[in-house]
C-alpha atoms as one frame of an Amber mdcrd trajectory, in Angstrom:
protein
   1.081 -41.502 -34.660   2.395 -40.961 -31.145  -0.066 -40.557 -28.298   0.793
 -37.725 -25.928   0.773 -37.786 -22.157  -2.372 -36.820 -20.292  -4.798 -38.427
 -22.754  -5.095 -42.073 -21.723  -6.506 -43.558 -18.550  -4.319 -45.311 -15.983
  -5.575 -48.846 -16.826  -4.732 -48.339 -20.514  -1.290 -46.961 -19.629  -0.606
 -49.820 -17.232  -1.809 -52.461 -19.680   0.302 -51.007 -22.467   3.333 -50.911
 -20.196   2.971 -54.565 -19.222   2.521 -55.740 -22.821   5.468 -53.616 -23.957
   7.755 -55.079 -21.276   6.729 -58.647 -22.127   7.152 -58.043 -25.859  10.556
 -56.458 -25.327  11.655 -59.412 -23.215  10.619 -61.872 -25.924  12.288 -59.745
 -28.598  15.576 -59.537 -26.701  15.516 -63.274 -26.052  15.161 -63.985 -29.777
  17.785 -61.428 -30.803  21.208 -63.027 -31.169  24.565 -61.257 -31.257  24.997
 -61.570 -35.034  21.877 -59.485 -35.691  22.473 -56.627 -33.241  23.974 -54.302
 -35.864  21.133 -54.884 -38.324  18.590 -54.327 -35.568  20.282 -51.083 -34.551
  20.243 -49.854 -38.162  16.535 -50.548 -38.520  15.866 -48.890 -35.170  17.666
 -45.821 -36.523  15.572 -45.955 -39.703  12.398 -45.972 -37.609  13.740 -43.054
 -35.562  14.518 -40.966 -38.657  11.321 -41.881 -40.529   9.191 -39.879 -38.105
  11.165 -36.760 -39.020  10.232 -37.043 -42.727   6.860 -35.353 -43.168   4.776
 -35.781 -46.312   2.372 -32.899 -47.145  -1.282 -33.947 -47.237  -3.495 -30.952
 -47.967  -3.314 -28.500 -45.064  -1.707 -31.118 -42.818   1.068 -33.704 -43.114
   1.797 -37.323 -42.290   5.076 -39.030 -41.492   6.523 -42.389 -42.371   6.571
 -45.179 -39.788   8.131 -48.210 -41.551   7.002 -50.633 -38.862   5.847 -53.090
 -41.533   9.309 -53.159 -43.082  10.954 -53.510 -39.672   8.564 -56.280 -38.703
   9.316 -58.321 -41.833  13.067 -58.014 -41.280  13.187 -58.420 -37.493  10.059
 -60.221 -36.324   9.930 -60.163 -32.513  13.176 -58.190 -32.344  11.252 -55.247
 -33.788   9.741 -54.671 -30.313  13.009 -53.617 -28.602  14.157 -51.907 -31.814
  11.045 -49.745 -31.991  11.029 -49.296 -28.217  14.526 -47.796 -28.179  13.651
 -45.425 -31.035  10.479 -44.267 -29.275  12.378 -43.754 -26.027  14.936 -41.545
 -27.785  12.184 -39.618 -29.560  10.494 -38.961 -26.217  13.737 -37.688 -24.666
  15.096 -35.695 -27.624  11.980 -34.314 -29.294   9.196 -34.717 -26.758   7.234
 -37.098 -28.991   4.795 -39.001 -26.818   6.235 -39.204 -23.323   7.544 -41.630
 -20.735   4.190 -42.436 -19.113   2.655 -43.327 -22.483   5.793 -45.010 -23.849
   4.478 -48.530 -23.260   1.255 -47.867 -25.163   3.144 -46.240 -28.034   5.463
 -49.244 -28.234   2.470 -51.578 -28.448   0.810 -49.395 -31.102   3.918 -49.436
 -33.308   5.575 -52.777 -32.526   2.657 -55.193 -32.135   1.609 -54.705 -35.789
   5.246 -55.171 -36.839   5.317 -58.608 -35.204   1.887 -59.520 -36.579   2.742
 -58.696 -40.203   5.936 -60.759 -39.931   3.776 -63.718 -38.957   1.064 -63.017
 -41.516   3.182 -62.228 -44.575   6.598 -63.704 -43.792   6.045 -66.757 -46.000
   4.986 -64.601 -48.941   8.104 -62.446 -48.600  10.367 -65.479 -48.921   8.831
 -66.440 -52.284  10.305 -64.547 -55.258   8.171 -62.817 -57.838   4.743 -61.222
 -57.640   3.835 -63.011 -54.416   6.842 -61.471 -52.671   5.910 -58.004 -53.884
   2.292 -58.455 -52.830   3.353 -59.701 -49.411   5.671 -56.719 -48.965   2.965
 -54.236 -49.938   0.430 -55.866 -47.641   2.921 -55.915 -44.777   3.607 -52.192
 -45.058  -0.033 -51.189 -45.468  -1.430 -53.605 -42.877   1.062 -52.499 -40.223
  -0.208 -48.915 -40.506  -3.826 -50.091 -40.452  -3.242 -52.162 -37.312  -1.326
 -49.345 -35.621  -4.187 -46.952 -36.335  -6.724 -49.421 -34.966  -4.696 -49.954
 -31.785  -4.325 -46.215 -31.325  -8.063 -45.745 -31.798  -8.853 -48.532 -29.317
  -6.546 -46.986 -26.724  -8.357 -43.669 -27.085 -11.853 -45.170 -27.093 -10.942
 -47.388 -24.125 -10.132 -44.237 -22.202 -13.217 -42.255 -23.204 -15.970 -43.126
 -25.672 -16.090 -39.471 -26.746 -12.936 -40.197 -28.779 -14.939 -42.303 -31.269
 -15.325 -39.483 -33.798 -11.650 -38.586 -33.484 -10.678 -42.215 -33.986 -12.836
 -42.429 -37.116 -11.219 -39.324 -38.598  -7.790 -40.675 -37.701  -8.439 -43.878
 -39.594  -9.535 -41.982 -42.700  -6.518 -39.679 -42.514  -4.141 -42.661 -42.387
  -5.445 -44.260 -45.602  -2.934 -42.435 -47.854  -0.107 -43.413 -45.485  -1.104
 -47.072 -45.780  -0.621 -46.897 -49.552   2.651 -44.996 -49.202   4.075 -47.400
 -46.618   2.967 -50.423 -48.631   4.674 -49.080 -51.743   7.891 -48.153 -49.914
   8.051 -51.546 -48.202   7.519 -53.279 -51.543  10.345 -51.403 -53.284  12.782
 -51.696 -50.366  12.268 -55.444 -49.999  12.521 -55.886 -53.777  15.882 -54.110
 -53.677  17.096 -56.135 -50.690  16.022 -59.391 -52.345  18.352 -58.581 -55.234
  21.400 -57.120 -53.521  21.364 -58.612 -50.013  18.815 -61.427 -49.766  20.170
 -62.647 -46.431  18.517 -59.638 -44.778  15.178 -61.276 -45.457  16.210 -64.065
 -43.089  17.303 -62.047 -40.052  15.048 -64.115 -37.840  12.875 -67.197 -37.910
   9.713 -65.401 -36.821   7.815 -65.685 -40.114   8.039 -69.476 -40.136   5.816
 -71.490 -37.757
């Protein structure tokens, strides 16, 4: 779901860069020393997830896990995802440095939003927790796809058809991410429930 260099207009790139810097600053401010290791582990999980491709007909999709990261880290997911995207750009050429800010916004903004939207549900055991986890995983992918589409359409309206096809292609990934997030959070709730309270972002 990375956008490559040379596609977006300068205003979109600049706007994405500014939002990414502000979000990273807020995330770092809310990240305390005790949670650095957990944040680094989740950043690594995000980094590796993009290397796991799932066949889908003649093409393939890859995991993102930004919903899971958002639930566990809240605002700290912005620097966590930002570092992973930076390393991906350097090591594998995914995206690029000029589009890094936009890619951070596309991936990290939904992570923060789902932590705010579904954080309360996650803290309640039972079916509501599972539903909240599924919705967090699926909604994060939906929001990321919408942001990506808006970035493309904001650059050139001719990208509308491409954006529509992109949204349709991501529907299976939404279900996959929702299911994975649900099972992972169910496991964590049983064996290490304190991980569901890494930050105070989900509470108002």
